[in-house]
C-alpha positions as CSV (number, residue, x, y, z in Angstrom):
1,M,11.2,50.8,-10.5
2,A,8.3,51.8,-8.4
3,N,4.9,52.2,-10.1
4,D,3.1,55.6,-10.0
5,E,0.0,55.9,-8.0
6,G,-3.0,54.7,-10.0
7,T,-0.9,52.1,-11.9
8,A,-0.8,49.5,-9.2
9,I,-0.4,45.9,-10.0
10,R,-2.6,43.8,-7.7
11,V,-1.7,40.2,-6.8
12,Y,-4.1,37.9,-5.1
13,G,-2.4,35.1,-3.3
14,A,-1.7,33.1,-0.2
15,E,1.6,32.2,1.6
16,W,0.8,28.5,1.4
17,C,0.8,28.7,-2.4
18,G,4.3,28.1,-3.9
19,D,3.4,29.9,-7.2
20,C,2.2,32.9,-5.2
21,R,5.4,33.1,-3.3
22,R,7.4,32.8,-6.5
23,T,5.4,35.5,-8.3
24,K,5.6,37.9,-5.3
25,R,9.4,37.3,-5.1
26,R,9.9,37.9,-8.8
27,F,8.1,41.3,-8.6
28,S,10.4,42.1,-5.6
29,E,13.5,41.1,-7.5
30,L,12.4,43.3,-10.4
31,A,11.8,46.2,-8.0
32,V,8.2,46.5,-9.1
33,D,5.8,47.5,-6.4
34,I,2.6,45.4,-6.1
35,D,-0.6,45.6,-4.0
36,Y,-0.5,42.1,-2.5
37,V,-3.8,40.8,-1.3
38,D,-3.3,37.9,1.2
39,L,-6.4,35.7,0.8
40,E,-5.7,34.1,4.1
41,A,-5.9,37.5,5.9
42,E,-8.7,38.7,3.6
43,P,-10.8,35.6,2.7
44,A,-13.6,37.8,1.2
45,A,-11.1,38.9,-1.5
46,A,-11.1,35.3,-2.9
47,D,-14.5,36.1,-4.4
48,E,-13.0,39.2,-6.1
49,A,-10.1,37.1,-7.5
50,R,-12.5,34.4,-8.7
51,R,-14.7,37.1,-10.3
52,I,-11.7,38.5,-12.2
53,S,-10.2,35.3,-13.4
54,G,-13.2,33.0,-13.6
55,R,-11.2,30.4,-11.8
56,T,-10.2,29.4,-8.3
57,N,-6.4,29.2,-9.1
58,I,-4.0,31.6,-7.6
59,P,-2.0,33.8,-7.9
60,V,-4.2,36.2,-9.9
61,V,-2.2,39.2,-11.1
62,V,-4.2,42.2,-12.3
63,Y,-2.4,44.8,-14.4
64,P,-3.1,48.6,-14.8
65,D,-4.4,48.0,-18.3
66,G,-7.2,45.8,-16.9
67,T,-5.7,42.5,-18.0
68,H,-4.9,39.6,-15.7
69,Q,-2.8,36.5,-15.5
70,V,-3.5,33.4,-13.5
71,E,-0.6,31.3,-12.2
72,P,1.8,33.1,-14.6
73,S,5.3,32.0,-15.1
74,N,8.1,34.5,-14.4
75,A,8.6,34.9,-18.1
76,D,4.9,35.7,-18.6
77,V,5.1,38.3,-15.8
78,E,8.2,39.9,-17.3
79,A,6.8,39.9,-20.8
80,K,3.7,41.7,-19.6
81,L,5.8,44.3,-17.6
82,R,7.8,45.0,-20.8
83,E,4.6,45.3,-22.8
84,L,3.3,47.9,-20.2
85,A,6.7,49.7,-20.3
86,I,7.1,49.0,-16.6
87,L,10.3,47.1,-17.3
88,G,12.9,48.2,-19.9
89,V,13.2,46.1,-23.0
């Protein structure tokens, strides 16, 4: 299920990060579009991710309702997507 414009989920991560790869893969498996920000390609975006989360850990997942998760489990991601009605119950 693709997200409508204006409801993008942004994920800050890096390919060397196993949790980032897992989270990105889970969104893909669920057919949920994300705006992936590769912190290796865009190092300045690391400051933005740190400002959002207050931490240096990645991935940082920012949802359309303004909330975020840091290093979320697949279950945490799925629960949030159901809460936002992006995934069915």
